[in-house]
C-alpha positions in Angstrom: -4.2 -27.8 10.1 -6.4 -25.3 8.2 -6.3 -25.7 4.4 -5.9 -22.2 2.8 -5.8 -21.4 -0.9 -4.1 -18.1 -1.9 -4.3 -16.6 -5.4 -2.2 -13.6 -6.6 -1.1 -13.1 -10.1 2.6 -12.4 -9.0 4.3 -13.6 -5.9 8.1 -12.9 -5.9 10.6 -12.0 -3.2 12.9 -10.8 -5.9 10.4 -8.2 -7.3 8.8 -4.9 -5.8 5.3 -3.7 -5.1 2.5 -6.2 -5.0 4.5 -9.2 -6.0 6.9 -8.7 -3.0 4.0 -7.9 -0.6 2.2 -11.1 -1.7 5.4 -13.1 -1.0 5.7 -11.7 2.4 2.1 -12.6 3.3 2.5 -16.1 1.7 5.9 -16.8 3.6 4.3 -15.8 6.9 1.1 -17.8 6.3 2.9 -20.9 5.1 4.4 -21.3 8.7 0.9 -21.3 10.2 -1.5 -23.0 7.8 -1.5 -25.7 5.1 -1.0 -23.2 2.3 -1.5 -23.7 -1.5 -0.5 -20.7 -3.8 -1.6 -20.2 -7.3 0.4 -17.6 -9.2 2.3 -16.8 -12.4 5.9 -17.7 -12.8 7.8 -14.9 -14.5 10.4 -15.9 -17.0 14.1 -15.4 -15.8 13.0 -15.0 -12.1 13.7 -17.5 -9.3 11.1 -20.3 -9.0 8.2 -19.2 -6.7 8.2 -22.8 -5.4 11.8 -22.5 -4.3 11.0 -19.2 -2.6 8.2 -20.7 -0.6 9.4 -24.1 0.4 6.8 -24.6 3.2 3.9 -24.1 0.8 2.4 -26.0 -2.2 3.0 -23.7 -5.2 1.3 -24.0 -8.6 2.3 -21.7 -11.3 1.7 -20.9 -15.0 3.9 -18.9 -17.3 3.2 -15.2 -17.2 2.4 -14.0 -20.7 5.4 -12.2 -22.2 3.0 -9.6 -23.8 1.8 -8.6 -20.4 5.3 -7.5 -19.5 6.1 -5.1 -22.4 5.1 -2.1 -20.5 5.8 -2.5 -16.8 3.9 0.6 -15.6 0.8 -0.3 -17.6 1.1 -3.9 -16.4 1.4 -2.8 -12.7 -1.6 -0.4 -13.1 -4.1 -2.4 -15.2 -3.2 -6.0 -14.9 -3.9 -7.0 -18.5 -3.2 -10.8 -17.9 -5.8 -11.0 -15.1 -8.4 -12.7 -17.3 -5.8 -15.2 -18.3 -4.8 -15.8 -14.7 -8.4 -16.1 -13.7 -9.1 -18.7 -16.2 -6.1 -20.8 -15.0 -7.4 -20.6 -11.4 -11.0 -21.5 -12.2 -9.9 -24.6 -14.3 -7.3 -25.8 -11.7 -9.8 -25.5 -8.8 -12.4 -27.3 -10.8 -10.1 -30.2 -11.6 -8.9 -30.5 -8.1 -12.6 -30.6 -6.8 -13.3 -33.4 -9.1 -10.5 -35.4 -7.6 -11.9 -34.8 -4.1 -9.7 -32.1 -2.8 -11.0 -29.3 -0.6 -10.0 -26.0 1.0 -11.4 -24.5 4.2 -11.0 -21.0 3.0 -9.7 -19.2 -0.1 -8.1 -15.7 -0.3 -7.7 -13.6 -3.4 -4.7 -11.6 -2.0 -3.9 -9.4 -5.1 -4.4 -7.3 -7.1 -4.9 -4.5 -4.7 -7.0 -2.3 -6.9 -10.7 -2.7 -6.3 -11.6 -3.5 -10.0 -10.9 -7.2 -10.7 -13.8 -9.8 -10.6 -12.7 -12.9 -8.7 -12.7 -16.4 -10.1 -13.4 -17.5 -6.5 -17.0 -16.5 -6.9 -17.7 -19.6 -8.9 -17.1 -22.0 -6.1 -19.0 -22.8 -3.0 -16.0 -22.0 -0.5 -15.7 -19.1 1.9 -13.4 -16.6 0.5 -11.6 -13.3 1.3 -10.6 -10.5 -1.0 -8.0 -7.9 -0.2 -6.6 -5.9 1.3 -8.1 -3.6 -1.4 -6.9 0.0 -1.9 -7.1 2.6 -4.4 -10.1 4.4 -5.9 -9.4 7.7 -4.0 -10.1 10.8 -5.9 -8.1 14.0 -6.2 -9.5 16.9 -4.0 -11.2 19.3 -6.3 -9.0 22.3 -5.4 -5.9 20.3 -6.4 -7.2 19.1 -9.8 -5.9 21.9 -12.0 -2.4 21.1 -10.8 -2.8 17.4 -11.2 -4.0 17.5 -14.8 -0.9 15.9 -16.2 -1.8 12.4 -14.9 -1.4 9.6 -17.7 -4.6 8.7 -19.4 -4.7 5.2 -18.0 -4.5 6.4 -14.4 -7.7 8.4 -15.1 -9.6 5.1 -15.6 -10.0 5.3 -11.8 -13.0 7.5 -12.5 -14.9 4.4 -13.8 -14.6 2.6 -10.5 -17.6 4.1 -8.9 -19.7 3.2 -12.0 -18.5 -0.4 -11.9 -19.3 -0.8 -8.2 -22.8 0.1 -9.0 -23.4 -1.7 -12.3 -20.7 -4.4 -13.1 -22.5 -7.8 -12.3 -19.2 -9.7 -12.1 -17.4 -7.4 -9.8 -20.5 -6.9 -7.6 -21.1 -10.6 -7.3 -17.4 -11.1 -6.4 -17.6 -8.7 -3.5 -21.1 -9.6 -2.3 -20.3 -13.3 -2.2 -17.0 -12.9 -0.3 -17.1 -14.0 3.3 -15.0 -10.8 4.1 -13.6 -7.9 2.3 -10.3 -6.4 3.5 -9.5 -2.8 2.9 -6.1 -1.3 3.4 -7.8 1.4 5.6 -11.4 2.1 6.8 -12.0 4.6 3.8 -12.3 1.5 1.5 -15.6 0.7 3.1 -17.0 4.0 2.0 -15.5 3.5 -1.5 -17.5 0.1 -1.7 -20.7 1.6 -0.2 -22.7 0.8 -3.3 -22.1 -3.0 -2.7 -23.8 -4.9 0.2 -20.8 -6.7 1.9 -21.2 -9.7 4.2 -18.3 -8.3 6.3 -15.5 -5.7 6.0 -12.2 -5.5 8.0 -9.4 -2.9 7.6 -6.1 -4.6 7.3 -3.0 -2.8 5.9 -1.4 -4.9 3.3 2.1 -3.7 4.3 4.4 -5.0 6.9 8.0 -5.0 8.2 10.6 -7.6 9.2 12.0 -5.6 11.9 12.8 -2.1 13.2 16.2 -0.3 12.9 18.4 0.6 15.9 17.7 4.0 17.5 19.9 6.7 16.0 21.1 9.8 17.8 19.6 12.8 16.2 20.3 16.5 16.5 18.5 18.5 19.3 19.4 22.1 18.2 16.3 24.4 18.0 15.7 25.7 14.5 17.7 23.0 12.8 16.0 20.0 11.2 16.4 17.7 8.2 13.1 16.8 6.5 12.9 13.8 4.3 10.4 13.2 1.5 10.4 9.8 -0.4 8.2 8.9 -3.2 7.5 9.2 -7.0 7.6 12.8 -8.0 3.9 13.1 -9.0 1.6 15.9 -7.8 -0.4 13.7 -5.4 2.6 12.7 -3.4 2.7 16.1 -1.9 6.4 17.1 -2.7 5.3 20.5 -4.3 3.2 21.3 -1.0 6.3 20.4 1.1 8.5 22.8 -0.9 5.9 25.5 -0.5 5.8 24.9 3.2 9.6 25.1 3.5 9.4 28.6 1.8 7.1 29.8 4.7 9.9 29.0 7.2 12.1 31.9 6.1 13.2 32.6 9.6 14.4 29.0 10.0 17.4 28.7 7.5 18.6 25.5 9.4 15.5 23.6 8.2 16.2 21.8 5.0 14.4 19.3 2.7 15.7 16.2 0.9 13.6 14.6 -1.9 14.2 11.1 -3.0 12.3 9.9 -6.1 12.0 10.7 -9.8 8.9 11.6 -11.8 7.2 14.1 -14.0 6.7 16.5 -11.0 10.5 16.8 -10.2 11.3 19.6 -12.7 8.2 21.5 -11.6 9.2 21.3 -8.0 12.7 22.4 -8.7 11.3 25.4 -10.5 9.0 26.1 -7.5 11.9 26.0 -5.1 13.8 28.5 -7.2 10.8 30.8 -7.6 10.2 30.7 -3.8 13.9 31.3 -3.0 14.6 28.0 -1.2 16.4 26.1 -3.8 19.6 26.2 -1.6 17.7 24.5 1.2 16.2 21.6 -1.0 18.2 18.6 -2.2 16.5 16.7 -5.2 18.3 13.4 -5.4 16.0 11.9 -8.0 15.8 8.0 -7.9 18.1 6.4 -5.3 18.9 2.8 -4.6 17.4 1.0 -1.6 20.6 1.0 0.5 20.9 4.8 0.2 17.2 5.2 1.1 17.9 3.4 4.3 20.8 5.8 5.0 18.5 8.7 4.3 15.9 7.6 6.9 18.6 7.1 9.5 20.2 10.6 8.9 17.0 12.7 8.8 14.9 14.0 11.6 11.4 14.2 10.2 9.5 12.4 7.4 7.1 14.6 5.6 4.9 12.8 3.1 1.7 14.8 2.6 0.3 12.5 -0.1 -3.4 13.3 -0.5 -4.3 10.3 -2.7 -2.4 7.6 -0.9 -4.4 4.2 -0.6 -1.8 2.8 1.8 1.5 4.4 2.5 4.4 1.9 2.6 7.0 4.6 2.9 5.4 5.6 6.2 6.3 2.2 7.6 9.7 2.6 6.3 10.2 5.9 8.0 8.5 4.8 11.2 10.8 1.7 11.7 13.7 4.2 11.7 11.9 6.1 14.4 10.9 9.2 12.4 8.0 11.4 13.5 5.5 11.7 10.5 3.8 14.7 8.8 1.2 13.4 6.4 -2.4 14.1 5.0 -5.5 13.2 7.0 -6.8 11.1 4.1 -6.6 7.6 2.8 -4.2 5.1 4.2 -1.9 7.7 6.1 -5.0 8.8 8.0 -5.4 5.4 9.5 -1.6 4.4 9.8 -0.6 7.6 11.6 -2.0 8.8 15.1 -1.2 11.3 17.6 1.4 9.1 19.1 3.7 9.2 16.1 2.9 12.3 14.0 0.5 14.8 12.6 -2.4 14.3 10.1 -3.3 17.4 8.3 -6.7 18.4 6.6 -6.5 18.7 2.8 -8.8 21.5 1.5 -6.8 23.8 -0.9 -3.2 24.0 -1.9 -2.6 27.2 0.0 -4.2 25.9 3.3 -2.3 22.5 3.0 1.0 24.2 2.5 0.4 26.5 5.4 -0.7 23.7 7.7 2.5 21.7 6.7 4.6 24.8 7.4 3.1 25.3 10.8 3.7 21.7 12.0 7.2 21.7 10.6 7.9 24.9 12.4 6.6 23.4 15.7 8.9 20.3 15.2 12.0 22.4 14.3 11.7 24.2 17.6 10.8 21.3 19.8 13.4 18.4 19.7 11.8 16.7 22.6 8.5 16.5 20.7 10.3 15.0 17.7 12.0 12.4 19.9 8.6 11.5 21.6 6.8 11.0 18.2 9.8 9.1 16.9 9.6 6.6 19.8 5.9 6.5 19.2 6.3 5.7 15.5 8.8 2.8 16.3 6.4 1.3 18.9 3.4 1.5 16.7 5.1 -0.1 13.6 6.6 -2.8 15.9 3.3 -3.6 17.4 1.1 -3.6 14.3 3.6 -4.0 11.3 5.5 -7.2 12.0 4.6 -9.8 9.4 4.4 -12.5 12.1 1.9 -10.5 13.9 0.0 -9.5 10.8 -0.1 -13.3 9.8 -1.5 -14.2 13.1 -4.3 -11.7 12.8 -5.1 -13.0 9.4 -5.4 -16.6 10.6 -7.6 -15.5 13.5 -9.9 -14.0 10.8 -9.9 -17.0 8.7 -10.9 -19.1 11.8 -13.7 -16.6 12.7 -15.1 -16.9 9.2 -15.2 -20.6 9.3 -18.1 -21.5 11.8 -20.7 -19.9 9.5 -19.5 -22.1 6.7 -18.8 -25.2 8.5 -18.7 -28.3 6.3 -18.6 -26.4 3.0 -16.1 -27.6 0.4 -14.8 -26.0 -2.6 -17.1 -27.5 -5.4 -18.1 -25.8 -8.6 -21.5 -24.1 -8.6 -24.2 -25.4 -10.7 -25.7 -22.0 -11.4 
């Protein structure tokens, strides 16, 4: 059986975000390969080894100082150098004892800005799926100026891709780089890659039963789920709704909290649609599932979205999608399940959204057809079992060119 080494700073079924996604990958892979997982163990959380009984799990305590500010920790991964040092020392020690791996995989972090400790060993390795590094379209920047300072560090990414020797070596030496969508290849264009493959990092466990939905022309419940920040497109959706004044039966529900929420509420009042928009703020997971099941269309025009996990959530409920033709959503959504809209200016974007929503509101059969297409697409592409099979196929495809290599420390 293929011996695979996975590294990720956090792997945790009880967490959210990257830690949960890494767990899903590791769990699915552990049924298919001889898997070793290297990760941090967070204090107070269930043992990672207990969560992954079919894998060999090696952990180190996550530094307490790295968890003081959760948002900063999620964005910047300040403990990555500590984790990299643990990984490098552990692999070196195992190699001295004669252990080998057929392939290694740096599964996380997802952001394309972390040099890999795997570059120090003669073993074929994979990095990714990487995401992020998307910029804000110029016409939208004046409205997105309130972004926290540490999120603006994304502006350094292009410079590092050209000049950071450790990051460049990490990516150049990788047998394959995975990106959450094809746009990542363009983001990494300054680095000569051995191989690039698009592979969405997200997956699903199942789809929800088909729900009966209203078919009355001119009546439609729109749902937006996501942090209330400018780039997620909530303000654009509110502006679009205001252009459907002749369709009072079309309403919008917003689930998510953030600095943009008050601005969107003010915008709804200014445009005269506050009675048709329900701002729920942050809602628990079980309530989110109820919202997906009770609405007719999912409108998520996020214009700087690297992947788009909420799209999969909506698609597994059979909701047609309205999104931006940019980043991850541009790859996830196709004509069988929704609409991808060009992003040029705020005025154009809101008008394009309004036109599509108006069409969907008048055509219940179109909504039903796109909803069926969404379910079929996410079922075909998103099940974790299917995704793990594709990843193992990729591992196998990468091995012939490196047959006989073993993970031994480099001398250079």
